[in-house]
mmCIF file of the N, C-alpha and C atoms, coordinates in Angstrom:
data_MODEL
# 
_entry.id   MODEL 
# 
loop_
_atom_site.group_PDB 
_atom_site.id 
_atom_site.type_symbol 
_atom_site.label_atom_id 
_atom_site.label_alt_id 
_atom_site.label_comp_id 
_atom_site.label_asym_id 
_atom_site.label_entity_id 
_atom_site.label_seq_id 
_atom_site.pdbx_PDB_ins_code 
_atom_site.Cartn_x 
_atom_site.Cartn_y 
_atom_site.Cartn_z 
_atom_site.occupancy 
_atom_site.B_iso_or_equiv 
_atom_site.pdbx_formal_charge 
_atom_site.auth_seq_id 
_atom_site.auth_comp_id 
_atom_site.auth_asym_id 
_atom_site.auth_atom_id 
_atom_site.pdbx_PDB_model_num 
ATOM 1   N N  . MET A 1 1  ? 0.848  -1.182 0.000  1.00 0.00 ? 1  MET A N  1 
ATOM 2   C CA . MET A 1 1  ? 0.000  0.000  0.000  1.00 0.00 ? 1  MET A CA 1 
ATOM 3   C C  . MET A 1 1  ? 0.890  1.241  0.000  1.00 0.00 ? 1  MET A C  1 
ATOM 4   N N  . SER A 1 2  ? 0.586  2.212  -0.821 1.00 0.00 ? 2  SER A N  1 
ATOM 5   C CA . SER A 1 2  ? 1.387  3.426  -0.891 1.00 0.00 ? 2  SER A CA 1 
ATOM 6   C C  . SER A 1 2  ? 1.095  4.332  0.297  1.00 0.00 ? 2  SER A C  1 
ATOM 7   N N  . PRO A 1 3  ? 2.012  5.243  0.641  1.00 0.00 ? 3  PRO A N  1 
ATOM 8   C CA . PRO A 1 3  ? 1.746  6.167  1.739  1.00 0.00 ? 3  PRO A CA 1 
ATOM 9   C C  . PRO A 1 3  ? 0.473  6.972  1.522  1.00 0.00 ? 3  PRO A C  1 
ATOM 10  N N  . ALA A 1 4  ? 0.218  7.384  0.296  1.00 0.00 ? 4  ALA A N  1 
ATOM 11  C CA . ALA A 1 4  ? -0.971 8.187  0.037  1.00 0.00 ? 4  ALA A CA 1 
ATOM 12  C C  . ALA A 1 4  ? -2.239 7.412  0.331  1.00 0.00 ? 4  ALA A C  1 
ATOM 13  N N  . SER A 1 5  ? -2.310 6.162  -0.077 1.00 0.00 ? 5  SER A N  1 
ATOM 14  C CA . SER A 1 5  ? -3.528 5.399  0.183  1.00 0.00 ? 5  SER A CA 1 
ATOM 15  C C  . SER A 1 5  ? -3.615 4.994  1.645  1.00 0.00 ? 5  SER A C  1 
ATOM 16  N N  . ALA A 1 6  ? -2.471 4.863  2.309  1.00 0.00 ? 6  ALA A N  1 
ATOM 17  C CA . ALA A 1 6  ? -2.484 4.496  3.715  1.00 0.00 ? 6  ALA A CA 1 
ATOM 18  C C  . ALA A 1 6  ? -2.964 5.644  4.579  1.00 0.00 ? 6  ALA A C  1 
ATOM 19  N N  . ASP A 1 7  ? -2.568 6.860  4.260  1.00 0.00 ? 7  ASP A N  1 
ATOM 20  C CA . ASP A 1 7  ? -2.874 7.990  5.113  1.00 0.00 ? 7  ASP A CA 1 
ATOM 21  C C  . ASP A 1 7  ? -4.017 8.859  4.613  1.00 0.00 ? 7  ASP A C  1 
ATOM 22  N N  . GLY A 1 8  ? -4.327 8.831  3.338  1.00 0.00 ? 8  GLY A N  1 
ATOM 23  C CA . GLY A 1 8  ? -5.467 9.578  2.836  1.00 0.00 ? 8  GLY A CA 1 
ATOM 24  C C  . GLY A 1 8  ? -5.125 10.836 2.074  1.00 0.00 ? 8  GLY A C  1 
ATOM 25  N N  . GLU A 1 9  ? -6.093 11.747 2.073  1.00 0.00 ? 9  GLU A N  1 
ATOM 26  C CA . GLU A 1 9  ? -6.001 12.923 1.211  1.00 0.00 ? 9  GLU A CA 1 
ATOM 27  C C  . GLU A 1 9  ? -4.840 13.847 1.552  1.00 0.00 ? 9  GLU A C  1 
ATOM 28  N N  . TYR A 1 10 ? -4.495 13.990 2.811  1.00 0.00 ? 10 TYR A N  1 
ATOM 29  C CA . TYR A 1 10 ? -3.392 14.893 3.161  1.00 0.00 ? 10 TYR A CA 1 
ATOM 30  C C  . TYR A 1 10 ? -2.045 14.314 2.733  1.00 0.00 ? 10 TYR A C  1 
ATOM 31  N N  . ALA A 1 11 ? -1.894 13.021 2.836  1.00 0.00 ? 11 ALA A N  1 
ATOM 32  C CA . ALA A 1 11 ? -0.672 12.376 2.352  1.00 0.00 ? 11 ALA A CA 1 
ATOM 33  C C  . ALA A 1 11 ? -0.575 12.524 0.839  1.00 0.00 ? 11 ALA A C  1 
ATOM 34  N N  . ALA A 1 12 ? -1.681 12.325 0.158  1.00 0.00 ? 12 ALA A N  1 
ATOM 35  C CA . ALA A 1 12 ? -1.698 12.470 -1.301 1.00 0.00 ? 12 ALA A CA 1 
ATOM 36  C C  . ALA A 1 12 ? -1.347 13.897 -1.701 1.00 0.00 ? 12 ALA A C  1 
ATOM 37  N N  . LEU A 1 13 ? -1.885 14.869 -0.979 1.00 0.00 ? 13 LEU A N  1 
ATOM 38  C CA . LEU A 1 13 ? -1.578 16.267 -1.259 1.00 0.00 ? 13 LEU A CA 1 
ATOM 39  C C  . LEU A 1 13 ? -0.092 16.546 -1.057 1.00 0.00 ? 13 LEU A C  1 
ATOM 40  N N  . ALA A 1 14 ? 0.457  16.083 0.052  1.00 0.00 ? 14 ALA A N  1 
ATOM 41  C CA . ALA A 1 14 ? 1.883  16.293 0.334  1.00 0.00 ? 14 ALA A CA 1 
ATOM 42  C C  . ALA A 1 14 ? 2.746  15.663 -0.755 1.00 0.00 ? 14 ALA A C  1 
ATOM 43  N N  . LEU A 1 15 ? 2.442  14.435 -1.100 1.00 0.00 ? 15 LEU A N  1 
ATOM 44  C CA . LEU A 1 15 ? 3.232  13.748 -2.124 1.00 0.00 ? 15 LEU A CA 1 
ATOM 45  C C  . LEU A 1 15 ? 3.089  14.410 -3.494 1.00 0.00 ? 15 LEU A C  1 
ATOM 46  N N  . GLU A 1 16 ? 1.912  14.897 -3.807 1.00 0.00 ? 16 GLU A N  1 
ATOM 47  C CA . GLU A 1 16 ? 1.691  15.572 -5.087 1.00 0.00 ? 16 GLU A CA 1 
ATOM 48  C C  . GLU A 1 16 ? 2.532  16.849 -5.166 1.00 0.00 ? 16 GLU A C  1 
ATOM 49  N N  . LYS A 1 17 ? 2.456  17.680 -4.123 1.00 0.00 ? 17 LYS A N  1 
ATOM 50  C CA . LYS A 1 17 ? 3.196  18.946 -4.134 1.00 0.00 ? 17 LYS A CA 1 
ATOM 51  C C  . LYS A 1 17 ? 4.703  18.702 -4.098 1.00 0.00 ? 17 LYS A C  1 
ATOM 52  N N  . MET A 1 18 ? 5.136  17.766 -3.267 1.00 0.00 ? 18 MET A N  1 
ATOM 53  C CA . MET A 1 18 ? 6.555  17.448 -3.193 1.00 0.00 ? 18 MET A CA 1 
ATOM 54  C C  . MET A 1 18 ? 7.054  16.875 -4.524 1.00 0.00 ? 18 MET A C  1 
ATOM 55  N N  . GLY A 1 19 ? 6.271  15.971 -5.095 1.00 0.00 ? 19 GLY A N  1 
ATOM 56  C CA . GLY A 1 19 ? 6.652  15.334 -6.350 1.00 0.00 ? 19 GLY A CA 1 
ATOM 57  C C  . GLY A 1 19 ? 6.774  16.315 -7.499 1.00 0.00 ? 19 GLY A C  1 
ATOM 58  N N  . ALA A 1 20 ? 5.912  17.329 -7.519 1.00 0.00 ? 20 ALA A N  1 
ATOM 59  C CA . ALA A 1 20 ? 5.954  18.324 -8.590 1.00 0.00 ? 20 ALA A CA 1 
ATOM 60  C C  . ALA A 1 20 ? 7.249  19.129 -8.567 1.00 0.00 ? 20 ALA A C  1 
ATOM 61  N N  . VAL A 1 21 ? 7.792  19.340 -7.380 1.00 0.00 ? 21 VAL A N  1 
ATOM 62  C CA . VAL A 1 21 ? 9.011  20.151 -7.243 1.00 0.00 ? 21 VAL A CA 1 
ATOM 63  C C  . VAL A 1 21 ? 10.265 19.290 -7.156 1.00 0.00 ? 21 VAL A C  1 
ATOM 64  N N  . LEU A 1 22 ? 10.184 18.207 -6.396 1.00 0.00 ? 22 LEU A N  1 
ATOM 65  C CA . LEU A 1 22 ? 11.371 17.407 -6.084 1.00 0.00 ? 22 LEU A CA 1 
ATOM 66  C C  . LEU A 1 22 ? 11.499 16.133 -6.907 1.00 0.00 ? 22 LEU A C  1 
ATOM 67  N N  . GLY A 1 23 ? 10.424 15.775 -7.603 1.00 0.00 ? 23 GLY A N  1 
ATOM 68  C CA . GLY A 1 23 ? 10.382 14.504 -8.321 1.00 0.00 ? 23 GLY A CA 1 
ATOM 69  C C  . GLY A 1 23 ? 9.769  13.433 -7.437 1.00 0.00 ? 23 GLY A C  1 
ATOM 70  N N  . PRO A 1 24 ? 9.096  12.460 -8.047 1.00 0.00 ? 24 PRO A N  1 
ATOM 71  C CA . PRO A 1 24 ? 8.356  11.466 -7.278 1.00 0.00 ? 24 PRO A CA 1 
ATOM 72  C C  . PRO A 1 24 ? 9.228  10.601 -6.353 1.00 0.00 ? 24 PRO A C  1 
ATOM 73  N N  . ALA A 1 25 ? 10.412 10.220 -6.806 1.00 0.00 ? 25 ALA A N  1 
ATOM 74  C CA . ALA A 1 25 ? 11.256 9.354  -5.969 1.00 0.00 ? 25 ALA A CA 1 
ATOM 75  C C  . ALA A 1 25 ? 11.721 10.082 -4.721 1.00 0.00 ? 25 ALA A C  1 
ATOM 76  N N  . ARG A 1 26 ? 12.209 11.316 -4.894 1.00 0.00 ? 26 ARG A N  1 
ATOM 77  C CA . ARG A 1 26 ? 12.663 12.100 -3.732 1.00 0.00 ? 26 ARG A CA 1 
ATOM 78  C C  . ARG A 1 26 ? 11.488 12.406 -2.811 1.00 0.00 ? 26 ARG A C  1 
ATOM 79  N N  . ALA A 1 27 ? 10.315 12.673 -3.381 1.00 0.00 ? 27 ALA A N  1 
ATOM 80  C CA . ALA A 1 27 ? 9.127  12.960 -2.574 1.00 0.00 ? 27 ALA A CA 1 
ATOM 81  C C  . ALA A 1 27 ? 8.779  11.772 -1.683 1.00 0.00 ? 27 ALA A C  1 
ATOM 82  N N  . ARG A 1 28 ? 8.754  10.578 -2.246 1.00 0.00 ? 28 ARG A N  1 
ATOM 83  C CA . ARG A 1 28 ? 8.428  9.379  -1.455 1.00 0.00 ? 28 ARG A CA 1 
ATOM 84  C C  . ARG A 1 28 ? 9.477  9.135  -0.376 1.00 0.00 ? 28 ARG A C  1 
ATOM 85  N N  . GLU A 1 29 ? 10.747 9.329  -0.742 1.00 0.00 ? 29 GLU A N  1 
ATOM 86  C CA . GLU A 1 29 ? 11.836 9.129  0.220  1.00 0.00 ? 29 GLU A CA 1 
ATOM 87  C C  . GLU A 1 29 ? 11.708 10.096 1.402  1.00 0.00 ? 29 GLU A C  1 
ATOM 88  N N  . LEU A 1 30 ? 11.521 11.376 1.112  1.00 0.00 ? 30 LEU A N  1 
ATOM 89  C CA . LEU A 1 30 ? 11.385 12.369 2.179  1.00 0.00 ? 30 LEU A CA 1 
ATOM 90  C C  . LEU A 1 30 ? 10.123 12.146 3.000  1.00 0.00 ? 30 LEU A C  1 
ATOM 91  N N  . TYR A 1 31 ? 9.032  11.812 2.324  1.00 0.00 ? 31 TYR A N  1 
ATOM 92  C CA . TYR A 1 31 ? 7.776  11.559 3.022  1.00 0.00 ? 31 TYR A CA 1 
ATOM 93  C C  . TYR A 1 31 ? 7.976  10.462 4.074  1.00 0.00 ? 31 TYR A C  1 
ATOM 94  N N  . THR A 1 32 ? 8.566  9.367  3.655  1.00 0.00 ? 32 THR A N  1 
ATOM 95  C CA . THR A 1 32 ? 8.789  8.241  4.559  1.00 0.00 ? 32 THR A CA 1 
ATOM 96  C C  . THR A 1 32 ? 9.713  8.633  5.709  1.00 0.00 ? 32 THR A C  1 
ATOM 97  N N  . GLN A 1 33 ? 10.817 9.305  5.391  1.00 0.00 ? 33 GLN A N  1 
ATOM 98  C CA . GLN A 1 33 ? 11.773 9.711  6.420  1.00 0.00 ? 33 GLN A CA 1 
ATOM 99  C C  . GLN A 1 33 ? 11.133 10.627 7.457  1.00 0.00 ? 33 GLN A C  1 
ATOM 100 N N  . LEU A 1 34 ? 10.414 11.645 6.987  1.00 0.00 ? 34 LEU A N  1 
ATOM 101 C CA . LEU A 1 34 ? 9.836  12.607 7.915  1.00 0.00 ? 34 LEU A CA 1 
ATOM 102 C C  . LEU A 1 34 ? 8.714  11.994 8.752  1.00 0.00 ? 34 LEU A C  1 
ATOM 103 N N  . CYS A 1 35 ? 7.902  11.154 8.131  1.00 0.00 ? 35 CYS A N  1 
ATOM 104 C CA . CYS A 1 35 ? 6.825  10.514 8.888  1.00 0.00 ? 35 CYS A CA 1 
ATOM 105 C C  . CYS A 1 35 ? 7.388  9.603  9.977  1.00 0.00 ? 35 CYS A C  1 
ATOM 106 N N  . GLU A 1 36 ? 8.441  8.885  9.648  1.00 0.00 ? 36 GLU A N  1 
ATOM 107 C CA . GLU A 1 36 ? 9.051  8.004  10.644 1.00 0.00 ? 36 GLU A CA 1 
ATOM 108 C C  . GLU A 1 36 ? 9.739  8.813  11.741 1.00 0.00 ? 36 GLU A C  1 
ATOM 109 N N  . ARG A 1 37 ? 10.528 9.792  11.350 1.00 0.00 ? 37 ARG A N  1 
ATOM 110 C CA . ARG A 1 37 ? 11.292 10.587 12.313 1.00 0.00 ? 37 ARG A CA 1 
ATOM 111 C C  . ARG A 1 37 ? 10.383 11.345 13.277 1.00 0.00 ? 37 ARG A C  1 
ATOM 112 N N  . HIS A 1 38 ? 9.268  11.873 12.770 1.00 0.00 ? 38 HIS A N  1 
ATOM 113 C CA . HIS A 1 38 ? 8.375  12.694 13.588 1.00 0.00 ? 38 HIS A CA 1 
ATOM 114 C C  . HIS A 1 38 ? 7.114  11.948 14.024 1.00 0.00 ? 38 HIS A C  1 
ATOM 115 N N  . ARG A 1 39 ? 7.096  10.653 13.732 1.00 0.00 ? 39 ARG A N  1 
ATOM 116 C CA . ARG A 1 39 ? 5.952  9.801  14.095 1.00 0.00 ? 39 ARG A CA 1 
ATOM 117 C C  . ARG A 1 39 ? 4.629  10.409 13.639 1.00 0.00 ? 39 ARG A C  1 
ATOM 118 N N  . LEU A 1 40 ? 4.561  10.699 12.353 1.00 0.00 ? 40 LEU A N  1 
ATOM 119 C CA . LEU A 1 40 ? 3.388  11.329 11.766 1.00 0.00 ? 40 LEU A CA 1 
ATOM 120 C C  . LEU A 1 40 ? 2.626  10.382 10.858 1.00 0.00 ? 40 LEU A C  1 
ATOM 121 N N  . THR A 1 41 ? 1.325  10.527 10.876 1.00 0.00 ? 41 THR A N  1 
ATOM 122 C CA . THR A 1 41 ? 0.459  9.989  9.835  1.00 0.00 ? 41 THR A CA 1 
ATOM 123 C C  . THR A 1 41 ? -0.384 11.175 9.394  1.00 0.00 ? 41 THR A C  1 
ATOM 124 N N  . LEU A 1 42 ? -0.443 11.417 8.125  1.00 0.00 ? 42 LEU A N  1 
ATOM 125 C CA . LEU A 1 42 ? -1.115 12.620 7.637  1.00 0.00 ? 42 LEU A CA 1 
ATOM 126 C C  . LEU A 1 42 ? -2.611 12.386 7.478  1.00 0.00 ? 42 LEU A C  1 
ATOM 127 N N  . LYS A 1 43 ? -3.299 12.343 8.605  1.00 0.00 ? 43 LYS A N  1 
ATOM 128 C CA . LYS A 1 43 ? -4.740 12.093 8.609  1.00 0.00 ? 43 LYS A CA 1 
ATOM 129 C C  . LYS A 1 43 ? -5.563 13.352 8.873  1.00 0.00 ? 43 LYS A C  1 
ATOM 130 N N  . THR A 1 44 ? -4.941 14.395 9.429  1.00 0.00 ? 44 THR A N  1 
ATOM 131 C CA . THR A 1 44 ? -5.660 15.632 9.749  1.00 0.00 ? 44 THR A CA 1 
ATOM 132 C C  . THR A 1 44 ? -4.880 16.829 9.212  1.00 0.00 ? 44 THR A C  1 
ATOM 133 N N  . ALA A 1 45 ? -5.553 17.975 9.199  1.00 0.00 ? 45 ALA A N  1 
ATOM 134 C CA . ALA A 1 45 ? -4.882 19.206 8.784  1.00 0.00 ? 45 ALA A CA 1 
ATOM 135 C C  . ALA A 1 45 ? -3.737 19.540 9.738  1.00 0.00 ? 45 ALA A C  1 
ATOM 136 N N  . ASP A 1 46 ? -3.910 19.259 11.018 1.00 0.00 ? 46 ASP A N  1 
ATOM 137 C CA . ASP A 1 46 ? -2.830 19.498 11.985 1.00 0.00 ? 46 ASP A CA 1 
ATOM 138 C C  . ASP A 1 46 ? -1.619 18.614 11.676 1.00 0.00 ? 46 ASP A C  1 
ATOM 139 N N  . ASP A 1 47 ? -1.865 17.371 11.275 1.00 0.00 ? 47 ASP A N  1 
ATOM 140 C CA . ASP A 1 47 ? -0.768 16.475 10.874 1.00 0.00 ? 47 ASP A CA 1 
ATOM 141 C C  . ASP A 1 47 ? -0.032 17.053 9.670  1.00 0.00 ? 47 ASP A C  1 
ATOM 142 N N  . LEU A 1 48 ? -0.785 17.553 8.704  1.00 0.00 ? 48 LEU A N  1 
ATOM 143 C CA . LEU A 1 48 ? -0.175 18.149 7.513  1.00 0.00 ? 48 LEU A CA 1 
ATOM 144 C C  . LEU A 1 48 ? 0.662  19.358 7.910  1.00 0.00 ? 48 LEU A C  1 
ATOM 145 N N  . TYR A 1 49 ? 0.176  20.146 8.859  1.00 0.00 ? 49 TYR A N  1 
ATOM 146 C CA . TYR A 1 49 ? 0.928  21.306 9.319  1.00 0.00 ? 49 TYR A CA 1 
ATOM 147 C C  . TYR A 1 49 ? 2.259  20.874 9.938  1.00 0.00 ? 49 TYR A C  1 
ATOM 148 N N  . ARG A 1 50 ? 2.209  19.863 10.811 1.00 0.00 ? 50 ARG A N  1 
ATOM 149 C CA . ARG A 1 50 ? 3.441  19.363 11.434 1.00 0.00 ? 50 ARG A CA 1 
ATOM 150 C C  . ARG A 1 50 ? 4.431  18.849 10.383 1.00 0.00 ? 50 ARG A C  1 
ATOM 151 N N  . PHE A 1 51 ? 3.896  18.116 9.409  1.00 0.00 ? 51 PHE A N  1 
ATOM 152 C CA . PHE A 1 51 ? 4.735  17.593 8.332  1.00 0.00 ? 51 PHE A CA 1 
ATOM 153 C C  . PHE A 1 51 ? 5.363  18.739 7.540  1.00 0.00 ? 51 PHE A C  1 
ATOM 154 N N  . GLY A 1 52 ? 4.548  19.715 7.154  1.00 0.00 ? 52 GLY A N  1 
ATOM 155 C CA . GLY A 1 52 ? 5.056  20.854 6.401  1.00 0.00 ? 52 GLY A CA 1 
ATOM 156 C C  . GLY A 1 52 ? 6.107  21.625 7.176  1.00 0.00 ? 52 GLY A C  1 
ATOM 157 N N  . ALA A 1 53 ? 5.901  21.790 8.475  1.00 0.00 ? 53 ALA A N  1 
ATOM 158 C CA . ALA A 1 53 ? 6.877  22.497 9.304  1.00 0.00 ? 53 ALA A CA 1 
ATOM 159 C C  . ALA A 1 53 ? 8.201  21.737 9.360  1.00 0.00 ? 53 ALA A C  1 
ATOM 160 N N  . ALA A 1 54 ? 8.121  20.413 9.477  1.00 0.00 ? 54 ALA A N  1 
ATOM 161 C CA . ALA A 1 54 ? 9.341  19.597 9.488  1.00 0.00 ? 54 ALA A CA 1 
ATOM 162 C C  . ALA A 1 54 ? 10.060 19.689 8.147  1.00 0.00 ? 54 ALA A C  1 
ATOM 163 N N  . LEU A 1 55 ? 9.311  19.662 7.066  1.00 0.00 ? 55 LEU A N  1 
ATOM 164 C CA . LEU A 1 55 ? 9.891  19.779 5.730  1.00 0.00 ? 55 LEU A CA 1 
ATOM 165 C C  . LEU A 1 55 ? 10.498 21.168 5.535  1.00 0.00 ? 55 LEU A C  1 
ATOM 166 N N  . ALA A 1 56 ? 9.838  22.196 6.027  1.00 0.00 ? 56 ALA A N  1 
ATOM 167 C CA . ALA A 1 56 ? 10.328 23.568 5.883  1.00 0.00 ? 56 ALA A CA 1 
ATOM 168 C C  . ALA A 1 56 ? 11.683 23.755 6.550  1.00 0.00 ? 56 ALA A C  1 
ATOM 169 N N  . GLN A 1 57 ? 11.945 23.018 7.610  1.00 0.00 ? 57 GLN A N  1 
ATOM 170 C CA . GLN A 1 57 ? 13.219 23.134 8.326  1.00 0.00 ? 57 GLN A CA 1 
ATOM 171 C C  . GLN A 1 57 ? 14.403 22.667 7.482  1.00 0.00 ? 57 GLN A C  1 
ATOM 172 N N  . LEU A 1 58 ? 14.140 21.923 6.418  1.00 0.00 ? 58 LEU A N  1 
ATOM 173 C CA . LEU A 1 58 ? 15.222 21.439 5.558  1.00 0.00 ? 58 LEU A CA 1 
ATOM 174 C C  . LEU A 1 58 ? 15.781 22.537 4.663  1.00 0.00 ? 58 LEU A C  1 
ATOM 175 N N  . GLY A 1 59 ? 15.028 23.609 4.471  1.00 0.00 ? 59 GLY A N  1 
ATOM 176 C CA . GLY A 1 59 ? 15.478 24.698 3.620  1.00 0.00 ? 59 GLY A CA 1 
ATOM 177 C C  . GLY A 1 59 ? 15.425 24.340 2.148  1.00 0.00 ? 59 GLY A C  1 
ATOM 178 N N  . GLY A 1 60 ? 15.893 25.241 1.321  1.00 0.00 ? 60 GLY A N  1 
ATOM 179 C CA . GLY A 1 60 ? 15.922 25.016 -0.123 1.00 0.00 ? 60 GLY A CA 1 
ATOM 180 C C  . GLY A 1 60 ? 14.544 24.754 -0.712 1.00 0.00 ? 60 GLY A C  1 
ATOM 181 N N  . PHE A 1 61 ? 14.528 23.957 -1.779 1.00 0.00 ? 61 PHE A N  1 
ATOM 182 C CA . PHE A 1 61 ? 13.249 23.630 -2.417 1.00 0.00 ? 61 PHE A CA 1 
ATOM 183 C C  . PHE A 1 61 ? 12.351 22.836 -1.475 1.00 0.00 ? 61 PHE A C  1 
ATOM 184 N N  . GLU A 1 62 ? 12.944 21.954 -0.669 1.00 0.00 ? 62 GLU A N  1 
ATOM 185 C CA . GLU A 1 62 ? 12.167 21.193 0.306  1.00 0.00 ? 62 GLU A CA 1 
ATOM 186 C C  . GLU A 1 62 ? 11.467 22.137 1.276  1.00 0.00 ? 62 GLU A C  1 
ATOM 187 N N  . GLY A 1 63 ? 12.202 23.148 1.724  1.00 0.00 ? 63 GLY A N  1 
ATOM 188 C CA . GLY A 1 63 ? 11.638 24.125 2.649  1.00 0.00 ? 63 GLY A CA 1 
ATOM 189 C C  . GLY A 1 63 ? 10.507 24.921 2.035  1.00 0.00 ? 63 GLY A C  1 
ATOM 190 N N  . ALA A 1 64 ? 10.648 25.259 0.771  1.00 0.00 ? 64 ALA A N  1 
ATOM 191 C CA . ALA A 1 64 ? 9.597  26.005 0.080  1.00 0.00 ? 64 ALA A CA 1 
ATOM 192 C C  . ALA A 1 64 ? 8.316  25.176 -0.005 1.00 0.00 ? 64 ALA A C  1 
ATOM 193 N N  . VAL A 1 65 ? 8.458  23.902 -0.325 1.00 0.00 ? 65 VAL A N  1 
ATOM 194 C CA . VAL A 1 65 ? 7.284  23.023 -0.385 1.00 0.00 ? 65 VAL A CA 1 
ATOM 195 C C  . VAL A 1 65 ? 6.690  22.870 1.015  1.00 0.00 ? 65 VAL A C  1 
ATOM 196 N N  . GLY A 1 66 ? 7.533  22.751 2.024  1.00 0.00 ? 66 GLY A N  1 
ATOM 197 C CA . GLY A 1 66 ? 7.048  22.652 3.397  1.00 0.00 ? 66 GLY A CA 1 
ATOM 198 C C  . GLY A 1 66 ? 6.230  23.866 3.802  1.00 0.00 ? 66 GLY A C  1 
ATOM 199 N N  . ALA A 1 67 ? 6.716  25.054 3.434  1.00 0.00 ? 67 ALA A N  1 
ATOM 200 C CA . ALA A 1 67 ? 5.973  26.280 3.739  1.00 0.00 ? 67 ALA A CA 1 
ATOM 201 C C  . ALA A 1 67 ? 4.622  26.280 3.042  1.00 0.00 ? 67 ALA A C  1 
ATOM 202 N N  . LEU A 1 68 ? 4.609  25.845 1.782  1.00 0.00 ? 68 LEU A N  1 
ATOM 203 C CA . LEU A 1 68 ? 3.351  25.758 1.044  1.00 0.00 ? 68 LEU A CA 1 
ATOM 204 C C  . LEU A 1 68 ? 2.379  24.802 1.742  1.00 0.00 ? 68 LEU A C  1 
ATOM 205 N N  . LEU A 1 69 ? 2.899  23.676 2.224  1.00 0.00 ? 69 LEU A N  1 
ATOM 206 C CA . LEU A 1 69 ? 2.027  22.697 2.884  1.00 0.00 ? 69 LEU A CA 1 
ATOM 207 C C  . LEU A 1 69 ? 1.473  23.224 4.202  1.00 0.00 ? 69 LEU A C  1 
ATOM 208 N N  . THR A 1 70 ? 2.249  24.033 4.929  1.00 0.00 ? 70 THR A N  1 
ATOM 209 C CA . THR A 1 70 ? 1.712  24.594 6.170  1.00 0.00 ? 70 THR A CA 1 
ATOM 210 C C  . THR A 1 70 ? 0.580  25.570 5.866  1.00 0.00 ? 70 THR A C  1 
ATOM 211 N N  . VAL A 1 71 ? 0.717  26.340 4.794  1.00 0.00 ? 71 VAL A N  1 
ATOM 212 C CA . VAL A 1 71 ? -0.353 27.257 4.401  1.00 0.00 ? 71 VAL A CA 1 
ATOM 213 C C  . VAL A 1 71 ? -1.603 26.473 4.028  1.00 0.00 ? 71 VAL A C  1 
ATOM 214 N N  . ARG A 1 72 ? -1.436 25.408 3.235  1.00 0.00 ? 72 ARG A N  1 
ATOM 215 C CA . ARG A 1 72 ? -2.587 24.569 2.864  1.00 0.00 ? 72 ARG A CA 1 
ATOM 216 C C  . ARG A 1 72 ? -3.244 23.961 4.097  1.00 0.00 ? 72 ARG A C  1 
ATOM 217 N N  . ALA A 1 73 ? -2.427 23.554 5.061  1.00 0.00 ? 73 ALA A N  1 
ATOM 218 C CA . ALA A 1 73 ? -2.965 22.969 6.287  1.00 0.00 ? 73 ALA A CA 1 
ATOM 219 C C  . ALA A 1 73 ? -3.825 23.988 7.030  1.00 0.00 ? 73 ALA A C  1 
ATOM 220 N N  . VAL A 1 74 ? -3.357 25.215 7.137  1.00 0.00 ? 74 VAL A N  1 
ATOM 221 C CA . VAL A 1 74 ? -4.130 26.266 7.805  1.00 0.00 ? 74 VAL A CA 1 
ATOM 222 C C  . VAL A 1 74 ? -5.422 26.533 7.036  1.00 0.00 ? 74 VAL A C  1 
ATOM 223 N N  . MET A 1 75 ? -5.335 26.550 5.717  1.00 0.00 ? 75 MET A N  1 
ATOM 224 C CA . MET A 1 75 ? -6.537 26.745 4.903  1.00 0.00 ? 75 MET A CA 1 
ATOM 225 C C  . MET A 1 75 ? -7.548 25.626 5.101  1.00 0.00 ? 75 MET A C  1 
ATOM 226 N N  . ASN A 1 76 ? -7.054 24.451 5.536  1.00 0.00 ? 76 ASN A N  1 
ATOM 227 C CA . ASN A 1 76 ? -7.919 23.300 5.770  1.00 0.00 ? 76 ASN A CA 1 
ATOM 228 C C  . ASN A 1 76 ? -8.276 23.129 7.246  1.00 0.00 ? 76 ASN A C  1 
ATOM 229 N N  . GLY A 1 77 ? -7.956 24.127 8.068  1.00 0.00 ? 77 GLY A N  1 
ATOM 230 C CA . GLY A 1 77 ? -8.416 24.095 9.453  1.00 0.00 ? 77 GLY A CA 1 
ATOM 231 C C  . GLY A 1 77 ? -7.361 23.895 10.517 1.00 0.00 ? 77 GLY A C  1 
ATOM 232 N N  . ALA A 1 78 ? -6.112 23.698 10.138 1.00 0.00 ? 78 ALA A N  1 
ATOM 233 C CA . ALA A 1 78 ? -5.069 23.538 11.156 1.00 0.00 ? 78 ALA A CA 1 
ATOM 234 C C  . ALA A 1 78 ? -4.874 24.867 11.879 1.00 0.00 ? 78 ALA A C  1 
ATOM 235 N N  . SER A 1 79 ? -4.557 24.762 13.151 1.00 0.00 ? 79 SER A N  1 
ATOM 236 C CA . SER A 1 79 ? -4.280 25.953 13.932 1.00 0.00 ? 79 SER A CA 1 
ATOM 237 C C  . SER A 1 79 ? -2.826 25.907 14.385 1.00 0.00 ? 79 SER A C  1 
ATOM 238 N N  . PRO A 1 80 ? -1.976 26.773 13.822 1.00 0.00 ? 80 PRO A N  1 
ATOM 239 C CA . PRO A 1 80 ? -0.566 26.747 14.185 1.00 0.00 ? 80 PRO A CA 1 
ATOM 240 C C  . PRO A 1 80 ? -0.326 27.005 15.668 1.00 0.00 ? 80 PRO A C  1 
ATOM 241 N N  . HIS A 1 81 ? -1.290 27.640 16.322 1.00 0.00 ? 81 HIS A N  1 
ATOM 242 C CA . HIS A 1 81 ? -1.136 27.949 17.748 1.00 0.00 ? 81 HIS A CA 1 
ATOM 243 C C  . HIS A 1 81 ? -1.364 26.736 18.630 1.00 0.00 ? 81 HIS A C  1 
ATOM 244 N N  . THR A 1 82 ? -2.089 25.734 18.136 1.00 0.00 ? 82 THR A N  1 
ATOM 245 C CA . THR A 1 82 ? -2.348 24.542 18.937 1.00 0.00 ? 82 THR A CA 1 
ATOM 246 C C  . THR A 1 82 ? -1.523 23.343 18.474 1.00 0.00 ? 82 THR A C  1 
ATOM 247 N N  . VAL A 1 83 ? -0.981 23.410 17.273 1.00 0.00 ? 83 VAL A N  1 
ATOM 248 C CA . VAL A 1 83 ? -0.150 22.318 16.767 1.00 0.00 ? 83 VAL A CA 1 
ATOM 249 C C  . VAL A 1 83 ? 1.142  22.288 17.562 1.00 0.00 ? 83 VAL A C  1 
ATOM 250 N N  . GLY A 1 84 ? 1.450  21.134 18.107 1.00 0.00 ? 84 GLY A N  1 
ATOM 251 C CA . GLY A 1 84 ? 2.663  20.999 18.883 1.00 0.00 ? 84 GLY A CA 1 
ATOM 252 C C  . GLY A 1 84 ? 2.513  21.430 20.330 1.00 0.00 ? 84 GLY A C  1 
ATOM 253 N N  . ALA A 1 85 ? 1.346  21.926 20.705 1.00 0.00 ? 85 ALA A N  1 
ATOM 254 C CA . ALA A 1 85 ? 1.123  22.352 22.088 1.00 0.00 ? 85 ALA A CA 1 
ATOM 255 C C  . ALA A 1 85 ? 0.797  21.178 22.968 1.00 0.00 ? 85 ALA A C  1 
# 
């Protein structure tokens, strides 16, 4: 089962945006690494926010995609003030 089908729409969104910028192989690799390292499953907007924030810390193109994902997460109901609290 792919990460997108395992986790749902937020995982699919993350992989789509990452893949468009970084390529599909790098996107899957980073997705797996970050989910394992931060114990994330992208099932909620708050999860997507945490994932995007972790990706943003990498800087460069990865960081740009991470910032985009945090914005999308907020647009979908994540609250940066309660995420990680």
